[in-house]
C-alpha positions as CSV (number, residue, x, y, z in Angstrom):
1,M,-5.1,-31.0,13.5
2,T,-2.2,-33.1,12.4
3,T,-2.1,-34.9,9.0
4,T,0.3,-37.3,7.3
5,A,-0.4,-35.8,3.9
6,D,2.4,-34.2,1.9
7,P,2.1,-30.4,2.7
8,R,2.8,-29.6,-0.9
9,E,-0.3,-31.6,-2.0
10,T,-2.4,-29.8,0.6
11,L,-1.4,-26.5,-0.8
12,N,-1.9,-27.7,-4.4
13,H,-5.5,-28.8,-3.7
14,A,-6.9,-26.7,-0.9
15,A,-8.4,-23.2,-1.4
16,M,-5.9,-20.4,-1.1
17,S,-5.9,-18.7,2.4
18,P,-5.8,-14.9,2.9
19,L,-2.1,-15.2,3.7
20,Q,-1.3,-17.0,0.4
21,I,-3.3,-14.3,-1.5
22,F,-1.4,-11.6,0.4
23,V,2.0,-13.1,-0.5
24,V,1.0,-13.1,-4.2
25,A,0.1,-9.4,-3.8
26,V,3.5,-8.8,-2.2
27,T,5.2,-10.3,-5.3
28,I,3.2,-8.0,-7.5
29,A,4.5,-5.0,-5.4
30,L,8.1,-6.3,-5.6
31,N,7.9,-6.7,-9.3
32,A,6.5,-3.2,-9.6
33,L,9.8,-1.9,-8.2
34,D,11.4,-3.0,-11.5
35,G,9.0,-0.9,-13.5
36,F,9.3,2.0,-11.2
37,D,13.1,2.0,-11.4
38,V,13.1,1.8,-15.2
39,M,10.8,4.9,-15.5
40,S,12.5,6.8,-12.7
41,I,15.9,6.8,-14.3
42,S,14.4,7.8,-17.6
43,F,12.8,10.8,-15.9
44,A,15.8,11.6,-13.8
45,S,18.4,11.4,-16.6
46,P,17.8,14.9,-18.0
47,G,18.4,16.4,-14.6
48,I,21.6,14.3,-14.1
49,A,22.9,15.4,-17.6
50,G,22.1,19.0,-16.9
51,E,23.7,19.2,-13.5
52,W,26.8,17.4,-14.4
53,G,27.1,18.5,-18.0
54,I,27.5,15.0,-19.5
55,N,27.0,14.1,-23.1
56,R,24.5,11.6,-24.5
57,A,27.1,8.9,-25.0
58,A,28.1,8.9,-21.4
59,L,24.5,9.1,-20.2
60,G,23.7,6.1,-22.4
61,I,26.3,4.0,-20.6
62,V,24.8,5.0,-17.2
63,L,21.3,4.1,-18.4
64,S,22.5,0.6,-19.5
65,M,24.2,-0.2,-16.2
66,E,21.1,-1.3,-14.4
67,L,20.3,-3.7,-17.2
68,I,23.7,-5.2,-16.9
69,G,23.3,-5.6,-13.2
70,M,19.9,-7.2,-13.6
71,A,21.2,-9.8,-16.0
72,F,23.9,-10.8,-13.7
73,G,21.6,-10.7,-10.7
74,S,19.0,-12.9,-12.3
75,I,21.6,-15.5,-13.3
76,L,23.7,-15.6,-10.1
77,L,21.1,-14.9,-7.4
78,G,18.4,-17.3,-8.8
79,G,20.7,-20.1,-7.8
80,V,21.0,-18.6,-4.3
81,A,17.3,-18.7,-3.9
82,D,17.3,-22.4,-4.7
83,R,20.1,-23.0,-2.2
84,I,19.3,-20.9,0.8
85,G,15.6,-20.3,0.3
86,R,13.2,-17.8,-1.3
87,R,12.6,-15.6,1.8
88,P,16.2,-14.7,2.7
89,T,17.0,-14.1,-1.0
90,M,14.1,-11.7,-1.2
91,L,15.1,-9.9,2.0
92,G,18.7,-9.7,0.8
93,C,17.7,-8.3,-2.6
94,L,15.5,-5.7,-1.0
95,I,18.4,-4.5,1.1
96,V,20.7,-4.3,-1.9
97,M,18.0,-2.4,-3.9
98,A,17.3,0.1,-1.2
99,T,21.1,0.7,-0.7
100,G,21.7,1.1,-4.4
101,M,18.8,3.6,-4.9
102,F,19.8,5.7,-1.9
103,M,23.5,5.7,-2.7
104,V,22.8,6.9,-6.2
105,T,22.0,10.3,-4.7
106,T,25.3,10.6,-2.8
107,S,27.9,10.2,-5.6
108,N,30.6,10.2,-2.9
109,G,33.2,8.3,-5.0
110,V,33.1,5.0,-3.1
111,L,32.7,3.0,-6.4
112,G,33.6,5.8,-8.8
113,S,37.3,5.5,-8.2
114,I,37.1,1.9,-9.4
115,L,34.7,2.3,-12.3
116,A,36.0,5.5,-13.9
117,P,38.9,3.8,-15.5
118,I,36.7,0.9,-16.7
119,L,34.2,3.3,-18.3
120,G,37.2,5.1,-19.9
121,L,37.8,1.9,-21.9
122,F,34.6,2.8,-23.8
123,G,36.2,6.0,-24.9
124,Q,34.4,8.1,-22.3
125,N,36.2,10.6,-20.1
126,V,33.9,10.0,-17.1
127,D,34.4,11.8,-13.8
128,V,34.3,10.0,-10.5
129,R,30.7,11.1,-9.7
130,L,29.3,9.7,-12.9
131,A,31.2,6.4,-12.5
132,D,30.0,6.2,-8.9
133,L,26.4,6.7,-10.0
134,S,26.9,3.9,-12.6
135,G,28.3,1.6,-10.0
136,W,25.3,2.0,-7.7
137,R,22.9,1.5,-10.7
138,V,24.6,-1.9,-11.2
139,V,24.1,-2.7,-7.5
140,T,20.4,-1.8,-7.8
141,G,20.1,-4.0,-10.9
142,L,21.7,-6.9,-9.1
143,G,19.0,-6.7,-6.4
144,I,16.2,-6.4,-8.9
145,G,17.5,-9.3,-11.0
146,G,17.7,-11.6,-8.0
147,M,14.3,-10.5,-6.9
148,L,12.7,-11.3,-10.2
149,A,14.0,-14.9,-10.0
150,A,12.8,-15.4,-6.4
151,I,9.3,-13.9,-6.7
152,N,8.4,-16.0,-9.8
153,A,9.1,-19.1,-7.7
154,V,7.2,-17.6,-4.7
155,A,4.1,-16.7,-6.7
156,S,4.0,-20.2,-8.1
157,E,4.7,-22.1,-4.8
158,F,2.2,-20.2,-2.7
159,S,-0.6,-20.9,-5.2
160,N,-2.8,-23.9,-5.5
161,E,-3.0,-25.7,-8.8
162,K,-6.2,-24.0,-9.9
163,R,-4.8,-20.5,-9.5
164,R,-1.1,-21.0,-10.2
165,H,-1.1,-19.7,-13.8
166,L,-3.4,-16.8,-12.7
167,N,-1.1,-15.8,-9.8
168,V,2.2,-16.0,-11.7
169,S,0.6,-13.9,-14.4
170,L,-0.7,-11.3,-11.9
171,M,2.8,-11.1,-10.4
172,S,4.2,-10.3,-13.9
173,I,1.9,-7.3,-14.4
174,G,3.6,-5.6,-11.5
175,Y,6.2,-4.3,-14.0
176,P,3.8,-2.1,-16.1
177,I,1.9,-1.1,-13.0
178,G,5.2,0.1,-11.4
179,A,6.2,1.8,-14.7
180,V,2.9,3.8,-14.9
181,L,2.9,4.7,-11.2
182,G,6.6,5.4,-11.3
183,G,6.2,7.8,-14.2
184,L,3.4,9.7,-12.5
185,V,5.2,9.9,-9.2
186,A,8.5,10.9,-10.8
187,Q,6.8,13.7,-12.7
188,Q,5.3,15.2,-9.5
189,L,8.6,14.9,-7.6
190,L,10.6,16.6,-10.3
191,K,8.2,19.6,-10.1
192,T,9.3,20.5,-6.6
193,G,12.7,18.8,-6.3
194,D,15.8,17.7,-8.3
195,W,16.5,14.3,-9.8
196,R,17.6,12.9,-6.4
197,A,14.0,13.1,-5.0
198,V,13.0,10.3,-7.4
199,F,15.6,7.9,-5.9
200,Y,14.9,9.0,-2.4
201,F,11.3,7.9,-3.0
202,G,12.3,4.6,-4.6
203,A,14.7,3.8,-1.7
204,L,11.9,4.6,0.8
205,V,9.3,2.4,-0.8
206,T,11.9,-0.4,-1.1
207,A,12.8,0.0,2.6
208,V,9.2,-0.2,3.6
209,L,8.8,-3.5,1.9
210,I,11.6,-5.1,3.9
211,P,9.5,-5.4,7.1
212,V,6.5,-6.4,5.1
213,V,8.4,-9.4,3.6
214,Y,10.1,-10.2,6.9
215,F,6.9,-10.4,9.0
216,S,4.4,-11.5,6.3
217,V,6.1,-13.9,4.0
218,P,7.1,-17.3,5.4
219,E,9.5,-19.6,3.6
220,S,8.1,-21.6,0.7
221,V,6.6,-24.9,1.9
222,H,7.5,-26.4,-1.4
223,W,11.2,-25.4,-1.0
224,L,11.3,-26.6,2.6
225,A,9.7,-30.0,1.8
226,R,12.1,-30.5,-1.1
227,K,15.3,-29.2,0.4
228,Q,14.6,-30.2,4.1
229,P,17.2,-28.1,5.9
230,V,17.6,-28.2,9.7
231,G,14.4,-27.3,11.4
232,A,12.4,-27.8,8.2
233,L,9.5,-29.6,9.8
234,Q,9.0,-26.8,12.4
235,A,9.2,-24.2,9.6
236,V,6.7,-26.0,7.5
237,N,4.2,-26.4,10.3
238,R,4.6,-22.7,11.3
239,A,3.8,-21.7,7.7
240,M,0.9,-24.2,7.4
241,T,-0.6,-22.9,10.6
242,R,-0.4,-19.3,9.4
243,M,-2.0,-20.3,6.2
244,G,-4.9,-22.0,8.0
245,H,-3.9,-25.6,7.0
246,A,-3.3,-28.7,9.1
247,V,0.2,-29.3,10.4
248,V,2.1,-32.4,9.3
249,A,3.5,-35.2,11.4
250,S,6.5,-35.6,9.2
251,L,8.1,-34.4,6.0
252,P,7.8,-36.4,2.8
253,I,10.6,-38.9,2.3
254,I,13.0,-37.6,-0.3
255,P,16.4,-39.3,-0.8
256,A,19.4,-37.4,0.3
257,E,20.8,-37.3,-3.2
258,A,17.6,-35.7,-4.5
259,R,17.7,-33.1,-1.7
260,A,21.3,-32.3,-2.6
261,K,20.5,-31.6,-6.3
262,A,22.0,-28.3,-7.4
263,S,20.9,-25.4,-9.5
264,G,23.2,-26.6,-12.2
265,D,20.6,-29.3,-13.0
266,I,19.1,-26.8,-15.4
267,F,22.0,-27.7,-17.7
268,G,21.7,-31.4,-17.1
269,P,20.5,-33.9,-19.8
270,T,16.9,-33.9,-18.5
271,M,16.4,-30.2,-18.4
272,L,18.9,-28.7,-20.9
273,M,16.4,-28.6,-23.8
274,T,13.8,-26.9,-21.6
275,T,16.3,-24.4,-20.3
276,A,17.4,-23.6,-23.9
277,L,13.9,-23.2,-25.3
278,V,12.4,-21.0,-22.5
279,T,15.5,-18.8,-22.5
280,A,15.4,-18.4,-26.3
281,A,11.7,-17.7,-26.3
282,Y,12.1,-15.0,-23.6
283,F,15.2,-13.6,-25.4
284,F,13.4,-13.3,-28.8
285,H,10.3,-11.7,-27.4
286,I,12.1,-9.2,-25.1
287,T,13.9,-7.8,-28.1
288,T,10.5,-6.8,-29.6
289,F,9.4,-5.4,-26.2
290,Y,12.4,-3.2,-25.7
291,Y,12.3,-1.9,-29.3
292,L,8.9,-0.5,-28.5
293,I,9.9,0.8,-25.0
294,K,13.2,2.4,-26.0
295,W,12.4,3.8,-29.4
296,V,8.8,5.1,-29.1
297,P,9.7,8.4,-27.5
298,K,12.4,9.2,-30.1
299,L,10.2,8.1,-33.1
300,V,7.2,10.2,-31.9
301,V,9.4,13.3,-31.5
302,D,10.8,12.7,-35.0
303,M,7.3,12.8,-36.3
304,G,7.1,16.4,-35.1
305,F,5.5,16.1,-31.6
306,A,6.8,17.5,-28.4
307,P,8.8,15.4,-26.0
308,S,5.9,15.6,-23.4
309,S,3.6,14.1,-26.0
310,A,6.1,11.3,-26.7
311,A,6.2,10.6,-22.9
312,G,2.4,10.3,-22.9
313,V,2.5,7.8,-25.7
314,L,5.0,5.7,-23.7
315,V,2.7,5.8,-20.7
316,W,-0.1,4.4,-22.9
317,V,2.3,1.5,-23.8
318,N,2.5,0.6,-20.1
319,V,-1.3,1.2,-19.5
320,G,-1.9,-1.3,-22.3
321,G,0.7,-3.6,-20.8
322,A,-1.0,-3.7,-17.4
323,T,-4.4,-4.2,-19.0
324,G,-3.1,-7.0,-21.3
325,G,-1.4,-8.8,-18.5
326,G,-4.5,-8.7,-16.3
327,L,-6.8,-10.0,-19.0
328,F,-4.2,-12.7,-19.9
329,A,-4.1,-13.8,-16.3
330,L,-7.9,-14.3,-16.3
331,L,-7.8,-16.2,-19.6
332,T,-5.3,-18.7,-18.2
333,Q,-8.1,-20.1,-16.1
334,R,-10.0,-21.2,-19.2
335,F,-7.5,-21.8,-22.0
336,N,-4.2,-23.7,-22.5
337,L,-1.3,-21.6,-21.3
338,K,1.1,-22.3,-24.0
339,T,-1.4,-21.9,-26.8
340,L,-2.7,-18.7,-25.3
341,T,0.9,-17.4,-25.0
342,M,1.7,-18.3,-28.6
343,G,-1.4,-16.5,-29.8
344,V,-0.5,-13.2,-28.1
345,L,3.1,-13.4,-29.3
346,L,1.8,-13.6,-32.9
347,L,-0.5,-10.6,-32.1
348,S,2.5,-8.7,-30.8
349,T,4.1,-9.2,-34.2
350,V,1.1,-7.8,-35.9
351,T,0.8,-4.7,-33.7
352,I,4.5,-3.8,-34.0
353,I,4.2,-4.0,-37.8
354,V,1.0,-1.8,-37.7
355,F,2.9,0.7,-35.6
356,G,5.5,1.0,-38.3
357,Y,2.8,2.1,-40.8
358,T,0.8,4.4,-38.4
359,P,0.7,8.0,-39.6
360,A,1.8,11.0,-37.6
361,D,-1.4,11.3,-35.6
362,L,-1.0,11.4,-31.9
363,Q,-4.3,9.8,-31.1
364,R,-3.7,6.9,-33.5
365,L,-0.2,6.5,-32.2
366,S,-1.4,6.3,-28.6
367,F,-4.0,3.8,-29.5
368,I,-1.8,1.4,-31.5
369,C,1.0,1.7,-28.9
370,A,-1.5,0.8,-26.1
371,L,-2.6,-2.1,-28.2
372,A,1.0,-3.2,-28.8
373,G,1.8,-2.9,-25.1
374,F,-1.3,-4.9,-24.4
375,C,-0.2,-7.8,-26.6
376,I,3.5,-7.6,-25.8
377,N,3.2,-7.6,-22.1
378,A,0.6,-10.4,-22.2
379,G,3.3,-12.4,-24.0
380,I,5.8,-11.6,-21.2
381,V,3.2,-12.6,-18.6
382,G,2.7,-15.9,-20.4
383,L,6.4,-16.6,-20.6
384,Y,6.8,-16.0,-16.9
385,A,4.0,-18.5,-16.2
386,I,5.5,-21.1,-18.6
387,I,8.9,-20.7,-17.0
388,A,7.4,-21.3,-13.5
389,Q,5.7,-24.4,-14.8
390,A,8.7,-25.7,-16.8
391,F,11.1,-26.0,-13.9
392,P,10.7,-28.2,-10.8
393,T,11.0,-26.7,-7.3
394,H,14.7,-27.3,-6.7
395,V,15.7,-25.3,-9.8
396,R,12.7,-23.1,-10.2
397,A,14.5,-19.9,-9.2
398,S,17.7,-20.9,-11.0
399,G,15.8,-21.6,-14.2
400,T,13.8,-18.4,-14.0
401,G,17.0,-16.4,-13.2
402,F,18.9,-17.9,-16.1
403,A,16.1,-17.4,-18.6
404,I,15.4,-13.8,-17.5
405,G,19.1,-12.9,-17.1
406,V,20.1,-14.1,-20.6
407,G,16.8,-12.7,-22.0
408,R,17.8,-9.3,-20.6
409,G,20.6,-9.4,-23.3
410,G,17.7,-8.9,-25.7
411,S,16.9,-5.7,-23.9
412,V,20.4,-4.4,-24.5
413,L,20.6,-5.5,-28.1
414,A,17.1,-4.4,-29.2
415,P,17.7,-0.6,-29.3
416,I,21.2,-1.1,-30.7
417,I,19.9,-3.3,-33.6
418,A,17.1,-0.9,-34.4
419,G,19.6,2.0,-34.3
420,F,21.9,0.4,-36.8
421,L,19.0,-0.4,-39.1
422,F,17.8,3.3,-39.0
423,T,21.3,4.5,-39.6
424,A,21.6,2.2,-42.5
425,G,18.7,4.0,-44.1
426,F,15.8,1.5,-43.5
427,S,12.4,3.1,-43.0
428,L,10.2,2.9,-39.9
429,P,7.9,0.2,-41.5
430,S,11.0,-1.9,-42.4
431,V,12.6,-1.6,-39.0
432,S,9.4,-2.4,-37.2
433,F,8.8,-5.4,-39.4
434,A,12.3,-6.7,-38.6
435,M,12.0,-6.1,-34.8
436,A,8.5,-7.6,-34.7
437,A,10.1,-10.9,-35.8
438,G,11.3,-11.5,-32.3
439,S,7.8,-12.3,-31.1
440,T,7.2,-14.6,-34.0
441,L,10.5,-16.5,-33.3
442,A,9.4,-16.8,-29.6
443,A,6.1,-18.3,-30.6
444,C,7.9,-20.8,-33.0
445,T,10.3,-21.7,-30.2
446,L,7.4,-22.6,-27.9
447,L,6.2,-25.1,-30.4
448,L,9.2,-27.2,-29.5
449,L,8.6,-27.0,-25.8
450,R,7.0,-29.9,-24.0
451,L,5.5,-29.2,-20.6
452,E,4.5,-31.8,-18.0
453,S,1.0,-30.3,-17.7
454,D,0.2,-28.7,-21.0
455,K,-3.5,-28.3,-20.3
456,P,-5.9,-25.6,-19.0
457,A,-5.7,-24.9,-15.2
458,T,-9.4,-25.8,-14.8
459,E,-8.8,-29.3,-16.2
460,T,-5.8,-29.8,-14.0
461,A,-7.8,-28.8,-10.9
462,A,-10.7,-31.1,-11.9
463,Q,-8.4,-34.1,-12.2
464,A,-6.8,-33.3,-8.9
465,A,-10.2,-33.1,-7.2
466,R,-11.1,-36.6,-8.5
């Protein structure tokens, strides 16, 4: 059948096809690579330090390299996804990620000869192998950062209006799922192999996803209809046919100047305030998140528990995060997205403060950390969904990339700020109270944000049906 309807409206109002559901599932798997990579380097770092005899300061620089790459990747490659399309950006990022993960194991000096002098500026006498590893961690981070910007747009644009918040939220829980599974896999691999086995596995999984995306994920109809590159009508109809919807006789009429709009529009007069608010909200909340993620193992060990017990508590943080994200996704079908997000952000503040007062009891620590992970990750899931809603199609990936990229600065600053506070003599309750403020500031920032459709998804779907 052929229709004259706008294909975007067809996707918005029709039931989701199996292919659309599968594409959302693929975005969850792609986001899980981020969580896996974060946990894998944490588990591999002792082996790296032991084999090469490096000190903690040098190792800390290596551990931060991926975060730096992710920040730049999100900011720079989000714009690429808006210019050339979601699908080629995802494929390119997967290739970059697989290359970075595999090359970490070689340490052949390709990048090390360039980076060693740069790392030396930080006062570290780093050999070429370590500098090489750092360079490939940056490369991996670039791919992950660009992927995060692209898949947020894909999860949104392959969904109908009724399930959009749900699907973007489900995509977001890929991170804690990947972190939990990554931790379990890394533990098993390190029992029989050295630290390189972890990255071999990561490179293999990433490489397997390349043909999955290539053969299963068509280009976004929303992007094609808005950008209208050469062959757009044929590409739209191929995608609509695969998704079980009617093909279209023609593309919607969009003025050439509108099609030519660039990713820089996120800094234009109509979107600058939105960009600033969602970026600030994500930045504030991510500082609280990474305080918990980075400091829990050290704090638990300082309470007198074994490092293995501390790692177990961190696993519970991610188990709580996956659970919280899943439940939040379901609640978006019945409650206002922004109000729900602000609520869990405030609950995040409370749980971090309670963590600061929790006695040295492993069972209690595991419970409160799981609860904190539940609330904090639900807040991140909500922010992802808000970001996807706040930006229009032509800058959705750019806006997402900028917000996440700048927000990742919070991930770098959080452990540093907490470390300075501890060094200055502040107690655990005081530091936790201060770091919990990030989530509260994020909730207050959202009060100023105005969304086009600030209402429950069920109400939006009901209006569209009428």
